N, CA, C and O atoms as a DFTB+ gen file, in Angstrom:
348 C
 N C O
     1  1     106.722      -1.233    -138.313
     2  2     106.567      -2.558    -138.842
     3  2     105.069      -2.862    -138.860
     4  3     104.382      -2.679    -137.855
     5  1     104.569      -3.324    -139.999
     6  2     103.161      -3.686    -140.134
     7  2     103.047      -5.199    -140.182
     8  3     103.679      -5.844    -141.019
     9  1     102.252      -5.764    -139.299
    10  2     102.070      -7.211    -139.207
    11  2     100.583      -7.508    -139.319
    12  3      99.797      -7.108    -138.460
    13  1     100.201      -8.206    -140.373
    14  2      98.793      -8.513    -140.604
    15  2      98.556      -9.998    -140.355
    16  3      98.925     -10.839    -141.174
    17  1      97.939     -10.312    -139.221
    18  2      97.634     -11.696    -138.839
    19  2      98.851     -12.603    -139.021
    20  3      98.779     -13.647    -139.668
    21  1      99.966     -12.176    -138.435
    22  2     101.257     -12.828    -138.638
    23  2     101.283     -14.294    -138.192
    24  3     102.118     -15.059    -138.674
    25  1     100.404     -14.697    -137.300
    26  2     100.410     -16.079    -136.811
    27  2      99.244     -16.917    -137.327
    28  3      99.094     -18.068    -136.918
    29  1      98.427     -16.375    -138.203
    30  2      97.181     -17.048    -138.586
    31  2      97.382     -18.400    -139.269
    32  3      96.532     -19.279    -139.130
    33  1      98.464     -18.590    -139.989
    34  2      98.665     -19.854    -140.713
    35  2      99.648     -20.782    -139.999
    36  3     100.119     -21.758    -140.583
    37  1      99.954     -20.482    -138.749
    38  2     100.963     -21.254    -138.021
    39  2     100.318     -22.195    -137.018
    40  3      99.235     -21.921    -136.500
    41  1     100.998     -23.315    -136.745
    42  2     100.507     -24.192    -135.689
    43  2     100.729     -23.509    -134.343
    44  3     101.462     -22.525    -134.254
    45  1     100.099     -24.029    -133.307
    46  2     100.106     -23.389    -131.989
    47  2     101.516     -23.135    -131.459
    48  3     101.792     -22.046    -130.955
    49  1     102.401     -24.107    -131.564
    50  2     103.756     -23.955    -131.024
    51  2     104.554     -22.891    -131.766
    52  3     105.223     -22.068    -131.141
    53  1     104.487     -22.902    -133.082
    54  2     105.216     -21.908    -133.858
    55  2     104.621     -20.518    -133.654
    56  3     105.360     -19.536    -133.580
    57  1     103.305     -20.423    -133.562
    58  2     102.656     -19.137    -133.299
    59  2     103.122     -18.570    -131.965
    60  3     103.390     -17.373    -131.864
    61  1     103.222     -19.405    -130.949
    62  2     103.693     -18.954    -129.632
    63  2     105.124     -18.434    -129.715
    64  3     105.463     -17.439    -129.074
    65  1     105.960     -19.100    -130.497
    66  2     107.341     -18.645    -130.670
    67  2     107.396     -17.278    -131.356
    68  3     108.163     -16.405    -130.949
    69  1     106.584     -17.099    -132.390
    70  2     106.549     -15.825    -133.100
    71  2     106.075     -14.712    -132.162
    72  3     106.648     -13.623    -132.164
    73  1     105.048     -14.969    -131.371
    74  2     104.554     -13.968    -130.430
    75  2     105.606     -13.628    -129.385
    76  3     105.707     -12.472    -128.974
    77  1     106.391     -14.604    -128.946
    78  2     107.478     -14.340    -128.001
    79  2     108.528     -13.416    -128.622
    80  3     109.024     -12.504    -127.960
    81  1     108.863     -13.651    -129.887
    82  2     109.825     -12.785    -130.578
    83  2     109.279     -11.364    -130.672
    84  3     110.009     -10.402    -130.438
    85  1     108.003     -11.230    -131.013
    86  2     107.397      -9.902    -131.110
    87  2     107.361      -9.196    -129.758
    88  3     107.563      -7.984    -129.685
    89  1     107.107      -9.944    -128.696
    90  2     107.158      -9.356    -127.351
    91  2     108.557      -8.817    -127.055
    92  3     108.708      -7.710    -126.537
    93  1     109.569      -9.601    -127.386
    94  2     110.952      -9.170    -127.169
    95  2     111.271      -7.912    -127.969
    96  3     111.897      -6.989    -127.447
    97  1     110.849      -7.868    -129.221
    98  2     111.088      -6.693    -130.060
    99  2     110.393      -5.479    -129.452
   100  3     110.986      -4.403    -129.369
   101  1     109.157      -5.641    -129.031
   102  2     108.396      -4.524    -128.457
   103  2     109.037      -3.992    -127.183
   104  3     109.050      -2.784    -126.947
   105  1     109.560      -4.876    -126.379
   106  2     110.110      -4.466    -125.080
   107  2     111.551      -3.985    -125.158
   108  3     111.995      -3.237    -124.286
   109  1     112.285      -4.394    -126.174
   110  2     113.724      -4.086    -126.191
   111  2     114.134      -3.100    -127.278
   112  3     115.316      -2.774    -127.394
   113  1     113.179      -2.616    -128.080
   114  2     113.517      -1.673    -129.143
   115  2     112.509      -0.527    -129.151
   116  3     111.520      -0.532    -128.418
   117  1     112.791       0.445    -129.998
   118  2     111.865       1.555    -130.210
   119  2     111.068       1.375    -131.499
   120  3     110.477       2.329    -132.005
   121  1     111.053       0.151    -132.031
   122  2     110.325      -0.132    -133.264
   123  2     108.826      -0.020    -132.995
   124  3     108.305      -0.625    -132.058
   125  1     108.155       0.749    -133.816
   126  2     106.704       0.846    -133.731
   127  2     106.107      -0.289    -134.543
   128  3     106.478      -0.509    -135.696
   129  1     105.180      -1.005    -133.928
   130  2     104.518      -2.104    -134.624
   131  2     103.021      -1.831    -134.682
   132  3     102.396      -1.457    -133.690
   133  1     102.475      -2.027    -135.855
   134  2     101.032      -2.001    -136.043
   135  2     100.650      -3.431    -136.371
   136  3     101.035      -3.962    -137.413
   137  1      99.890      -4.057    -135.475
   138  2      99.560      -5.478    -135.619
   139  2      98.058      -5.642    -135.802
   140  3      97.259      -5.158    -134.999
   141  1      97.697      -6.327    -136.860
   142  2      96.313      -6.732    -137.078
   143  2      96.228      -8.156    -136.537
   144  3      96.944      -9.044    -136.998
   145  1      95.353      -8.369    -135.561
   146  2      95.311      -9.688    -134.932
   147  2      93.945      -9.977    -134.334
   148  3      93.187      -9.070    -133.989
   149  1      93.656     -11.253    -134.222
   150  2      92.502     -11.698    -133.452
   151  2      92.968     -12.324    -132.142
   152  3      92.153     -12.840    -131.378
   153  1      94.269     -12.283    -131.880
   154  2      94.847     -12.823    -130.641
   155  2      94.714     -11.753    -129.551
   156  3      95.642     -10.985    -129.299
   157  1      93.557     -11.722    -128.922
   158  2      93.253     -10.656    -127.976
   159  2      94.136     -10.682    -126.727
   160  3      94.493      -9.621    -126.215
   161  1      94.487     -11.838    -126.236
   162  2      95.363     -11.911    -125.069
   163  2      96.704     -11.251    -125.398
   164  3      97.233     -10.477    -124.600
   165  1      97.243     -11.557    -126.564
   166  2      98.496     -10.963    -127.010
   167  2      98.335      -9.456    -127.176
   168  3      99.193      -8.693    -126.733
   169  1      97.259      -9.023    -127.802
   170  2      97.022      -7.595    -128.011
   171  2      96.947      -6.851    -126.684
   172  3      97.500      -5.760    -126.546
   173  1      96.274      -7.432    -125.727
   174  2      96.157      -6.788    -124.420
   175  2      97.507      -6.715    -123.712
   176  3      97.833      -5.708    -123.084
   177  1      98.279      -7.776    -123.819
   178  2      99.559      -7.883    -123.119
   179  2     100.611      -6.936    -123.663
   180  3     101.383      -6.373    -122.887
   181  1     100.665      -6.745    -124.960
   182  2     101.813      -6.092    -125.568
   183  2     101.542      -4.681    -126.088
   184  3     102.483      -3.941    -126.377
   185  1     100.281      -4.304    -126.210
   186  2      99.937      -3.040    -126.877
   187  2      99.952      -1.841    -125.946
   188  3      99.685      -1.945    -124.748
   189  1     100.273      -0.699    -126.541
   190  2     100.115       0.581    -125.849
   191  2      98.707       1.121    -126.095
   192  3      98.142       1.840    -125.270
   193  1      98.164       0.754    -127.244
   194  2      96.844       1.220    -127.646
   195  2      96.225       0.142    -128.517
   196  3      96.917      -0.511    -129.299
   197  1      94.906      -0.044    -128.378
   198  2      94.173      -1.029    -129.168
   199  2      93.055      -0.303    -129.902
   200  3      92.360       0.540    -129.334
   201  1      92.898      -0.644    -131.165
   202  2      91.832      -0.062    -131.971
   203  2      90.881      -1.161    -132.403
   204  3      91.305      -2.271    -132.725
   205  1      89.604      -0.851    -132.409
   206  2      88.570      -1.769    -132.878
   207  2      87.984      -1.175    -134.139
   208  3      87.630       0.003    -134.181
   209  1      87.882      -2.007    -135.174
   210  2      87.344      -1.567    -136.450
   211  2      86.027      -2.272    -136.735
   212  3      85.800      -3.404    -136.306
   213  1      85.173      -1.581    -137.462
   214  2      83.919      -2.159    -137.934
   215  2      83.654      -1.570    -139.310
   216  3      83.594      -0.352    -139.475
   217  1      83.496      -2.446    -140.294
   218  2      83.236      -2.027    -141.668
   219  2      84.253      -0.999    -142.158
   220  3      83.896      -0.024    -142.819
   221  1      85.534      -1.231    -141.823
   222  2      86.621      -0.382    -142.308
   223  2      86.812       0.922    -141.572
   224  3      87.622       1.751    -141.988
   225  1      86.091       1.123    -140.491
   226  2      86.211       2.377    -139.725
   227  2      86.589       2.080    -138.287
   228  3      86.170       1.077    -137.709
   229  1      87.385       2.967    -137.725
   230  2      87.740       2.843    -136.315
   231  2      86.530       3.225    -135.480
   232  3      86.015       4.336    -135.599
   233  1      86.070       2.295    -134.623
   234  2      84.931       2.596    -133.765
   235  2      85.369       2.825    -132.325
   236  3      84.619       3.381    -131.522
   237  1      86.583       2.393    -132.000
   238  2      87.073       2.590    -130.635
   239  2      88.590       2.531    -130.639
   240  3      89.188       1.723    -131.350
   241  1      89.201       3.383    -129.849
   242  2      90.649       3.426    -129.705
   243  2      90.947       3.797    -128.258
   244  3      90.525       4.846    -127.772
   245  1      91.688       2.909    -127.569
   246  2      91.925       3.141    -126.142
   247  2      93.121       2.320    -125.676
   248  3      93.556       1.399    -126.368
   249  1      93.652       2.655    -124.504
   250  2      94.661       1.779    -123.902
   251  2      94.028       0.401    -123.658
   252  3      92.818       0.303    -123.457
   253  1      94.837      -0.652    -123.675
   254  2      94.294      -2.009    -123.556
   255  2      93.366      -2.220    -122.359
   256  3      92.278      -2.772    -122.520
   257  1      93.767      -1.799    -121.182
   258  2      92.931      -2.037    -120.002
   259  2      91.559      -1.390    -120.157
   260  3      90.544      -1.974    -119.778
   261  1      91.533      -0.203    -120.704
   262  2      90.262       0.514    -120.893
   263  2      89.387      -0.185    -121.935
   264  3      88.197      -0.402    -121.703
   265  1      89.969      -0.535    -123.068
   266  2      89.181      -1.150    -124.134
   267  2      88.670      -2.525    -123.726
   268  3      87.512      -2.852    -123.985
   269  1      89.510      -3.334    -123.093
   270  2      89.097      -4.692    -122.744
   271  2      88.203      -4.745    -121.503
   272  3      87.317      -5.595    -121.415
   273  1      88.427      -3.852    -120.556
   274  2      87.658      -3.894    -119.308
   275  2      86.369      -3.086    -119.357
   276  3      85.408      -3.400    -118.654
   277  1      86.346      -2.052    -120.180
   278  2      85.153      -1.197    -120.235
   279  2      84.965      -0.647    -121.645
   280  3      85.070       0.562    -121.856
   281  1      84.686      -1.520    -122.612
   282  2      84.513      -1.032    -123.985
   283  2      83.356      -0.042    -124.056
   284  3      82.325      -0.216    -123.406
   285  1      83.550       0.997    -124.857
   286  2      82.540       2.045    -124.975
   287  2      81.595       1.826    -126.159
   288  3      80.464       2.310    -126.155
   289  1      82.062       1.103    -127.157
   290  2      81.252       0.892    -128.349
   291  2      80.598      -0.484    -128.302
   292  3      81.225      -1.469    -127.910
   293  1      79.354      -0.539    -128.699
   294  2      78.598      -1.795    -128.654
   295  2      79.250      -2.884    -129.503
   296  3      79.206      -4.054    -129.123
   297  1      79.852      -2.536    -130.637
   298  2      80.512      -3.522    -131.503
   299  2      81.716      -4.140    -130.792
   300  3      81.948      -5.344    -130.907
   301  1      82.472      -3.343    -130.070
   302  2      83.614      -3.850    -129.312
   303  2      83.132      -4.813    -128.236
   304  3      83.699      -5.892    -128.065
   305  1      82.102      -4.429    -127.522
   306  2      81.551      -5.266    -126.457
   307  2      81.104      -6.613    -127.008
   308  3      81.412      -7.657    -126.434
   309  1      80.363      -6.589    -128.143
   310  2      79.882      -7.835    -128.749
   311  2      81.042      -8.718    -129.201
   312  3      81.009      -9.932    -128.999
   313  1      82.059      -8.126    -129.806
   314  2      83.207      -8.904    -130.268
   315  2      83.929      -9.563    -129.099
   316  3      84.223     -10.757    -129.150
   317  1      84.215      -8.809    -128.059
   318  2      84.937      -9.364    -126.911
   319  2      84.116     -10.438    -126.212
   320  3      84.671     -11.451    -125.786
   321  1      82.822     -10.244    -126.086
   322  2      81.982     -11.247    -125.439
   323  2      81.812     -12.499    -126.297
   324  3      81.639     -13.595    -125.764
   325  1      81.859     -12.347    -127.602
   326  2      81.785     -13.531    -128.463
   327  2      83.023     -14.397    -128.276
   328  3      82.941     -15.620    -128.386
   329  1      84.151     -13.792    -127.999
   330  2      85.366     -14.563    -127.732
   331  2      85.261     -15.321    -126.411
   332  3      85.722     -16.458    -126.303
   333  1      84.658     -14.695    -125.419
   334  2      84.468     -15.344    -124.121
   335  2      83.512     -16.522    -124.244
   336  3      83.692     -17.535    -123.569
   337  1      82.512     -16.404    -125.085
   338  2      81.533     -17.466    -125.278
   339  2      82.133     -18.696    -125.948
   340  3      81.599     -19.796    -125.807
   341  1      83.246     -18.524    -126.681
   342  2      83.870     -19.622    -127.395
   343  2      84.655     -20.542    -126.478
   344  3      84.914     -21.691    -126.836
   345  1      85.033     -20.069    -125.319
   346  2      85.884     -20.883    -124.423
   347  2      85.072     -21.729    -123.503
   348  3      85.629     -22.468    -122.691
């Protein structure tokens, strides 16, 4: 299943409901999902692997804990830190 920014046009409550459904699908089925998202908390929580892209190319691919806790590529580090600066 390919999901491209599936919650981007939804209000907060509906987006949370959609993410809950996707969590249930991920945990209770063998369906493979490829999700394009800027929802990093969701990506970290539900993914087996996270990929970071820059200019259409994969610059980093790792398990969530590795990518979020110790990014190897400077672009990944800048992106994750820019999200922290927004809060």
